[in-house]
N, C-alpha and C positions, 0 to 999 in steps of 0.2 A: 366208698373208695375216696382217694385223695388226689389232689392235683397240685403239681409243682412244675417248674420249668422243664425238668427232665421228663416227667410223664406227659406234658404237653408236646414235647418233641416226639416222644414215642407215638402219641396219638396221631400226630401229623404224618408220621412215616409208616405206621402199622395199622391197617384197617381193623384187625381183630382187637387191638388195644382200644381204638376209637369206639368200636361197637360195645366193648365191655363197659367203658365209661358212660356211654349214652344209655345203657340199660340199667345202670346202677340206680338204686332208690335214692341215694344221696352221694354227692361228690363235694368234698369240702376243701378249702384252701389250705395247702400245706407248704406254702413257699412265698417269700417276699417277692420273688420274681412274678408270680401270678398276680399279686396285689398291684404291683407296678404296672404290669401289662394291662390289667383291668382298668387302671386309672388312665392310661394312655388311650384306651378304647372307649372311655367314657362310661365304664361299668362300675358298679359297686359290689364288693364282696365283703363278707365279714372278716374279722381279724384272722391272721394266720394261726393255725393250731396244729399240733402233731399228736400222733398216738402216744408217743413217749411222754407228752405233757399231761394227758388226762387219763392214761391207763391206770395209774395208781388210784385215782378217784373212782374210776369205773370198778376196779377190784373191790374197793371198800363198799361201793353201792351194791355190787353182786353179793358180797358177804352178808350184808344186812338183809337183803331180799331173798337169799337162798338160791340165787341164779348161778348155775355152774358155767364154767368156760372150758374151752378146748384150745390148746396151742398147737398150731401146725406150722412148721418151718424151722429154718436154721440148720446148722450142722448137728451131727449126733451129739446129744447131751445138752444142747443149748436150750431147747424148749423146756426140758426138765429143770434146768437151773433157773430159768425165768419163772417157772411155776413155783419153785421153792421161795424165790425172792418175793413174789407176789403174795404168797401165803404168810410170809413174815410181815409184810406191810399191811395185809388185810386178814387178820386172824379170823378163822371160820370160813374163808373162801374155799369153795369146792371146785377143784380142777378135775374135770371129768376125764381128761386124758391129754397126752402129748404125742407128737410124732415129728420126726425130722423132715426136712424139706426136700430130701433127695430120693424121691420115690418115682420119678419119671424116667430115670436112666439107670442101668441099660434097658430095663423093661418098664413100661408104663404100668404102675400099680395103683392108678387112681381109683379104680373100682373097689379094690380091697381097702384103700384108705377111707373112702367114702363110707363103706360098710362099717368100718371100725368106728368112725365118728358117729354114725347113726346109732350104733349099739350103745355108745356112751351117753347119748341123749343130752348133749350140752344145751344151755340156753343161748350161748354166744360162741361162735367159732372165729378165732383170730388166725388169719392166713398171712404168713410172713415168708413169701417165696421170692420177693423182689419183683420189680416191674420190668417187662410187661407180663411175666409169667403168672404172677398171682392174680392179676386182673383177668387175663384170658382164661386161666384154669377155673377161677370162680364163676365166670360167665358161662363156661361150658358145662359145669357140673352143678350149678345152683339149684336146679329143679330136682336133682337127685339127693341133695344134702338136706336131711330132715332137721334143720336147725333154724329157729326163728330169725337170727341175725348173723350174717357172715360179714366180717370186717377185714379188709385188706390193710395190713399194718406195716409193710415193708420190713426194715431191719430192726424193729422195736425190740425183738427178743434178745438181740445182741446187747442192746443198751440195758434192758431190764436185768439180764443175767449177769451183767458186769463185764462181759467179754469186750465190749467197746465202750469208750468213754465219751460222754456227751460234751459239747462245747460249754464253756462258762456261760452263766446266765446273761452277762452283758453282751456277749457275741450273739446269742440267740435273740436278744431284744433288738439288736442292731441289724438283724438279717444276715449275719456273717457265719451262721452255723456251717454253711457249705464250705467256707474257707478252712474252718477247723477240721472238718472231715477230710478235705483234700490234703491237709498237712499230715493226717494220720494214715491215709491210704492213697498216696499220690499216684501210684502205678494203676490201681483199679479205677480211680475216680477222675483221672486227668481228662479223659475224653468227655465224660459226663459234664464236668463243670467248666474247664478251660475252653473246650470247643463248644459244648452244649449251651452254655449260658448266652454267649454272643449270637448263636444260631437262633435261640429263642427270641432274643430281642429284635433281630432282623425280621423275623416272622411277624412279631407284634407290629412293628412300624410298617412293614409291607402291607399288612392287613389294614392298618390305620389309614394309609394313603391309597388303598385300593390297588396295590401292585402285586398282591400275593394271594395264593389259595388259602382259604381258612378251613380248618377242620370243623365238623359239626360238633361244636362243643356241647357238653351235656346240658339239656334244658333245665335240669333240676339242680345245677351247680349252686353251691353256696347255701343250700338249705340248712 
């Protein structure tokens, strides 16, 4: 699982989200806000990385090793489109299956989806349901999913499929990818970034000076 300012805020406010992060085998830094917050608190974390950055390399590695992947998430057709793009990038990649991310409403079809994934027997399951749903769902069903590696990837399928455009490299290097995304989807992301980023910083400094409650951050973070 990954950690950025948004998921930190969610973990602070949602006990299920916090539990999911704490139970994950690995939590990595996915935001410059987390790196800044860690610096303020005197902690060291590795460089920021995102699923969108290293998914193509992962796909190539899976193609070489014969490891199959399963894509779960996105609107109808998005996972299939992402799978096609990954096959183009990594010839020989085995995509064991795909499924859209809207299987919890109006009826929770999680058991059926898990059974479908298990029948496909992928080596890696990519879960892109958005936070906190993907983390909570993965935590709740991890022991039922017969897959060696389950990885929460957020909206990466939208990027890989071409449905959403990523920020220019210079903006990503400067930690401004959030601003580019806000410009693309202001209505959906306004609260997350314009209200959420200052709230995250207030919590960081409150913890730094002993004035605020700190969530139990994952002990394996940054691995």
